[in-house]
C-alpha positions as CSV (number, residue, x, y, z in Angstrom):
1,M,92.0,93.5,108.3
2,E,90.5,90.7,106.2
3,K,87.8,88.6,107.9
4,K,89.4,86.3,110.5
5,T,89.3,82.6,109.5
6,D,90.5,79.2,110.8
7,N,90.8,78.1,107.2
8,R,94.2,79.7,106.8
9,L,97.5,78.0,105.9
10,F,100.8,79.7,106.7
11,V,103.5,79.2,104.2
12,G,107.1,80.3,103.5
13,R,106.1,83.0,101.0
14,A,103.0,83.9,99.0
15,A,104.6,82.1,95.9
16,V,104.4,78.8,97.8
17,G,100.7,79.4,98.2
18,I,100.2,80.0,94.5
19,Y,102.2,76.9,93.7
20,L,100.2,74.7,96.1
21,I,96.9,75.9,94.7
22,L,97.8,75.4,91.0
23,K,99.5,72.1,91.7
24,H,96.8,70.5,93.9
25,A,93.5,72.4,93.4
26,V,93.4,72.7,89.6
27,E,92.2,69.6,87.8
28,K,94.1,69.9,84.6
29,T,97.1,71.7,83.2
30,G,96.7,74.8,81.0
31,T,97.5,78.5,80.9
32,V,97.3,80.8,83.9
33,I,96.6,84.5,83.4
34,V,98.8,87.0,85.2
35,P,99.2,90.7,84.7
36,A,102.3,91.8,82.7
37,N,103.6,93.8,85.7
38,I,103.3,91.2,88.4
39,C,106.3,90.6,90.5
40,Y,108.3,87.8,88.8
41,A,108.2,85.8,92.0
42,G,104.5,85.3,91.3
43,V,105.2,83.9,87.8
44,Y,107.7,81.1,88.8
45,P,105.2,79.1,90.9
46,V,103.0,78.9,87.8
47,L,105.8,77.4,85.8
48,Y,106.9,75.1,88.7
49,A,103.3,73.8,88.9
50,G,103.6,72.7,85.2
51,M,101.4,75.4,83.8
52,R,101.9,77.9,81.0
53,V,101.8,81.6,81.6
54,R,99.6,84.1,79.6
55,F,100.2,87.7,80.4
56,C,97.4,90.4,80.3
57,D,97.9,94.1,80.0
58,V,97.0,96.5,82.8
59,D,95.5,100.0,83.3
60,P,98.4,102.4,82.7
61,V,97.5,104.5,85.8
62,S,96.6,102.1,88.5
63,G,98.8,99.2,87.2
64,N,95.9,96.9,87.9
65,A,94.3,94.4,85.5
66,T,90.9,95.5,84.2
67,A,87.9,93.4,83.1
68,E,88.8,94.2,79.5
69,T,92.5,93.3,79.5
70,F,91.8,90.2,81.5
71,S,89.0,88.9,79.4
72,S,91.0,89.6,76.2
73,A,93.8,87.3,77.4
74,A,91.5,84.4,78.3
75,G,91.4,81.4,76.1
76,H,89.9,78.0,75.8
77,D,92.9,76.6,77.5
78,T,92.8,79.1,80.5
79,V,92.5,77.1,83.8
80,A,93.5,79.7,86.4
81,A,94.4,83.3,87.0
82,V,96.4,85.2,89.6
83,V,95.1,88.9,90.0
84,P,97.1,91.1,92.3
85,H,96.0,94.3,94.0
86,M,99.0,96.4,92.9
87,Y,100.6,98.6,95.6
88,G,97.8,97.7,98.0
89,N,95.2,99.4,95.8
90,P,92.1,97.2,95.3
91,V,91.4,96.1,91.6
92,G,88.4,98.1,90.5
93,D,87.1,95.5,88.2
94,L,87.7,92.5,90.4
95,A,84.1,91.6,90.9
96,E,83.6,91.5,87.1
97,I,86.8,89.5,86.6
98,A,85.6,87.0,89.3
99,S,82.2,86.6,87.6
100,F,83.9,86.1,84.2
101,C,86.2,83.4,85.8
102,S,83.1,81.6,87.4
103,E,81.3,81.5,84.1
104,R,84.4,80.1,82.3
105,G,85.4,77.6,85.0
106,I,88.7,79.5,85.7
107,L,90.1,79.1,89.2
108,L,90.8,82.6,90.5
109,I,93.6,83.3,92.9
110,E,93.3,86.8,94.5
111,D,96.8,88.1,95.1
112,C,96.7,90.2,98.3
113,A,100.4,90.1,98.9
114,S,100.6,93.9,99.2
115,A,97.0,94.5,100.2
116,M,96.6,93.1,103.7
117,G,93.8,95.1,105.4
118,A,92.7,96.9,102.3
119,E,89.0,97.5,101.7
120,T,86.6,98.7,99.0
121,N,82.9,99.3,99.0
122,R,82.6,97.4,95.7
123,Y,83.3,93.9,97.0
124,A,84.9,92.0,100.0
125,L,88.6,92.0,99.5
126,G,90.2,88.5,99.8
127,E,86.8,86.8,99.1
128,Q,86.4,87.2,95.3
129,G,88.5,84.3,94.2
130,D,88.6,80.6,95.0
131,Y,91.7,81.4,97.0
132,A,93.5,84.4,98.3
133,V,97.3,84.7,99.1
134,Y,98.9,87.2,101.5
135,S,102.5,88.0,102.2
136,T,104.5,88.9,105.3
137,G,107.7,88.9,103.4
138,Y,110.2,91.8,102.7
139,S,108.6,95.2,102.4
140,K,105.1,93.8,102.5
141,T,102.3,95.4,104.6
142,V,103.5,93.5,107.7
143,D,107.2,92.8,107.1
144,L,108.2,89.7,109.1
145,G,111.1,88.9,106.9
146,F,109.5,85.9,105.2
147,G,106.2,84.0,105.0
148,G,102.6,84.5,104.0
149,Y,99.4,82.6,104.1
150,V,96.6,81.1,102.0
151,V,92.8,81.3,102.6
152,G,90.3,79.6,100.6
153,K,86.5,79.0,100.1
154,N,87.3,75.3,100.1
155,D,89.1,73.4,102.8
156,I,92.8,73.7,102.6
157,L,93.8,70.4,104.3
158,G,95.1,69.0,101.0
159,L,97.3,72.1,100.5
160,E,98.6,71.7,104.1
161,T,99.6,68.1,103.5
162,A,101.3,69.0,100.3
163,E,103.2,71.9,101.9
164,K,104.8,69.6,104.5
165,L,106.3,67.5,101.7
166,L,108.1,70.4,100.1
167,P,111.9,70.7,100.6
168,R,113.2,73.1,103.2
169,R,114.5,76.5,102.1
170,S,118.1,76.7,100.7
171,G,120.7,79.3,101.7
172,G,119.3,82.0,99.5
173,R,122.5,83.2,97.8
174,E,121.3,82.5,94.3
175,L,118.1,84.6,94.6
176,A,120.0,87.4,96.5
177,L,122.5,87.6,93.7
178,F,119.8,87.6,91.0
179,S,118.0,90.5,92.7
180,K,121.2,92.5,92.2
181,L,121.8,91.4,88.6
182,Y,118.1,92.0,87.7
183,R,118.5,95.7,88.5
184,V,121.6,96.0,86.4
185,L,120.0,94.2,83.6
186,R,117.0,96.4,83.7
187,N,119.1,99.5,83.6
188,E,121.9,98.5,81.2
189,G,121.4,95.0,79.9
190,R,118.0,95.0,78.0
191,G,118.2,93.1,74.8
192,T,121.6,91.4,75.5
193,K,122.4,87.7,75.1
194,L,123.5,87.6,78.7
195,E,120.1,88.8,79.8
196,R,118.3,85.8,78.2
197,V,120.8,83.3,79.7
198,I,120.3,84.7,83.3
199,Y,116.5,84.7,83.1
200,D,116.5,81.2,81.7
201,E,118.7,79.9,84.5
202,L,116.9,81.5,87.4
203,Q,113.9,79.1,87.1
204,N,116.2,76.1,87.9
205,A,118.8,77.7,90.2
206,C,116.3,79.3,92.5
207,R,113.5,76.9,92.8
208,D,114.1,76.1,96.5
209,E,114.0,79.8,97.3
210,F,110.5,80.1,95.8
211,I,109.0,76.7,96.8
212,F,109.8,75.4,100.2
213,S,108.2,74.2,103.5
214,I,108.4,75.9,106.9
215,S,108.3,74.4,110.4
216,D,105.5,74.6,113.0
217,T,107.7,77.0,115.0
218,E,108.0,79.3,112.0
219,R,104.2,79.2,111.5
220,A,103.6,80.2,115.1
221,F,106.1,83.1,114.6
222,L,104.0,84.3,111.5
223,R,100.8,84.0,113.3
224,K,102.1,86.0,116.3
225,G,103.6,88.7,114.1
226,L,100.2,89.4,112.5
227,E,98.9,90.6,115.9
228,N,100.3,94.0,115.1
229,A,98.8,94.3,111.6
230,D,96.2,96.9,112.5
231,A,98.7,99.2,114.0
232,V,101.1,98.8,111.0
233,I,98.3,99.4,108.6
234,R,97.4,102.6,110.5
235,L,101.0,103.8,110.4
236,R,101.2,103.1,106.6
237,R,98.1,105.3,105.9
238,E,99.3,108.0,108.2
239,A,102.8,108.0,106.4
240,L,101.1,108.3,103.0
241,K,99.2,111.4,104.2
242,Y,102.5,112.9,105.5
243,Y,104.1,112.5,102.0
244,E,101.1,114.0,100.3
245,K,100.9,117.0,102.7
246,V,104.6,117.9,102.1
247,L,104.4,117.4,98.4
248,V,100.9,118.8,97.8
249,Q,102.2,121.1,95.1
250,H,102.8,118.0,93.0
251,S,99.5,116.3,93.7
252,A,98.8,115.8,90.0
253,A,101.6,113.2,90.0
254,F,100.4,111.2,93.0
255,Y,99.5,107.6,92.4
256,P,95.7,107.4,92.8
257,F,95.1,105.2,95.8
258,S,91.4,104.6,96.3
259,E,89.6,105.0,99.6
260,G,90.3,101.9,101.7
261,A,93.6,101.1,100.1
262,V,96.5,100.2,102.3
263,P,99.6,101.7,100.5
264,W,102.5,99.5,99.9
265,R,104.7,102.6,99.4
266,F,104.3,106.2,98.6
267,C,104.0,106.1,94.8
268,M,104.1,108.8,92.1
269,L,103.7,108.7,88.3
270,I,106.3,111.0,86.8
271,S,105.7,111.5,83.1
272,D,109.0,113.3,82.5
273,S,111.5,110.4,82.2
274,E,114.5,112.6,82.7
275,K,113.2,113.9,86.0
276,K,112.2,110.5,87.2
277,S,115.7,109.3,86.5
278,A,117.1,112.4,88.3
279,I,115.1,111.7,91.4
280,I,116.4,108.1,91.5
281,R,120.0,109.2,91.0
282,R,119.7,111.9,93.6
283,C,118.1,109.6,96.2
284,L,120.7,106.9,95.6
285,A,123.6,109.3,95.9
286,E,122.2,110.6,99.1
287,G,121.6,107.1,100.5
288,L,117.8,107.4,100.4
289,P,115.6,104.4,99.5
290,V,113.8,104.6,96.2
291,S,112.4,102.0,93.7
292,D,110.6,101.9,90.4
293,W,108.5,98.8,90.9
294,Y,106.7,97.2,89.3
295,P,108.0,97.0,85.7
296,N,106.7,94.9,82.8
297,V,108.3,91.5,83.5
298,T,107.2,89.7,80.3
299,C,110.8,90.0,78.9
300,L,112.0,87.6,81.7
301,F,109.8,84.9,80.2
302,G,110.5,85.3,76.6
303,D,107.1,86.8,75.8
304,E,107.4,89.4,73.0
305,G,103.8,90.5,73.2
306,D,102.4,94.0,73.2
307,Y,101.5,95.4,76.6
308,P,101.1,99.2,76.1
309,G,99.5,99.8,79.5
310,A,102.2,98.0,81.5
311,D,105.0,99.7,79.5
312,L,103.5,103.1,80.1
313,H,103.0,102.4,83.8
314,E,106.6,101.2,84.0
315,T,108.0,104.4,82.5
316,Q,106.2,106.6,85.1
317,I,106.0,104.7,88.4
318,I,108.4,105.6,91.2
319,N,108.0,104.6,94.9
320,F,109.4,105.3,98.4
321,P,109.1,103.5,101.7
322,L,106.5,104.6,104.2
323,L,107.8,103.3,107.5
324,L,110.6,105.8,107.9
325,S,111.3,108.6,110.3
326,D,109.7,112.0,109.4
327,G,113.2,113.2,108.9
328,E,114.0,110.7,106.3
329,K,110.7,111.3,104.6
330,D,111.5,115.0,104.6
331,R,114.8,114.3,102.9
332,I,113.1,112.3,100.2
333,C,110.5,115.1,99.7
334,S,113.2,117.7,99.4
335,V,114.8,115.7,96.5
336,I,111.5,115.3,94.8
337,N,110.6,119.0,95.2
338,E,114.0,120.2,94.0
339,V,113.9,118.0,90.9
340,L,110.4,118.6,90.0
341,N,110.7,122.3,90.5
342,E,113.8,122.6,88.3
343,N,113.1,124.7,85.1
344,N,109.6,125.4,86.4
345,A,110.4,128.8,87.9
């Protein structure tokens, strides 16, 4: 687990933390650097805070930003950055990125939404930026259904005061519907006029689902829920080893988690697009959970830039939940084995 601290603010979701930091801890407006494959929920708080987004490319294998891709995106108007540890895998170049930000006066938010408990011998995770945000929302390391928290090198009393002034969360129907539409658009609606209309409207329609306050009772619930974090982290690491043991013949396709990572899901990089699609179709047909997160999200925000690393990563990444019964994991592994072994005999 990250170093315990009293300088911690519990919030409704990690996006709320990003919004509060950008709105109240950055002295002037400007551009904020985020990776091209960050979850779209991490981009909206940048826009809500009155900032502009500038995307950077990522390493095509790890999906993480690198010192080179990050620095090439920085400009004279860059005031902040959000750098996530993708899939719970620590960013290899984060110390270099943090040094670059310090030299340029760029406020750095370390996005640990999927990396709770992760470690690396290169630096102290969660302590490289000016702030770090963690998530306890759906499918995160510790899934409490909602929530997250912010830690910072500076006092966060001002952020706490601002959080209490935010509106309460709305019913959530708009965002739930968008999540369904987004998958359809990714698969069938790329480049359509409808795609652009839906993306443009999301920012207005779902603001209260991204930026909202929580009660002291909800904060106490989140704090209590984190007491089991170490046990959950241990289970995640054990589940990753289980997948890798059963699928050892396909080890070349394993996503390269570094030592000390806390896996978000079991991830593979399938270079054969037809076989990747076949695995997804077979899993869905058999009622097995599967996803292909995280894609290049720049199209959601009208950015037509060139991000070859994020594009290549998107075409290959596929992931499966960890906290399942061994029987369910075996069923998933059977599908993977059958598809990847086809035509290889």
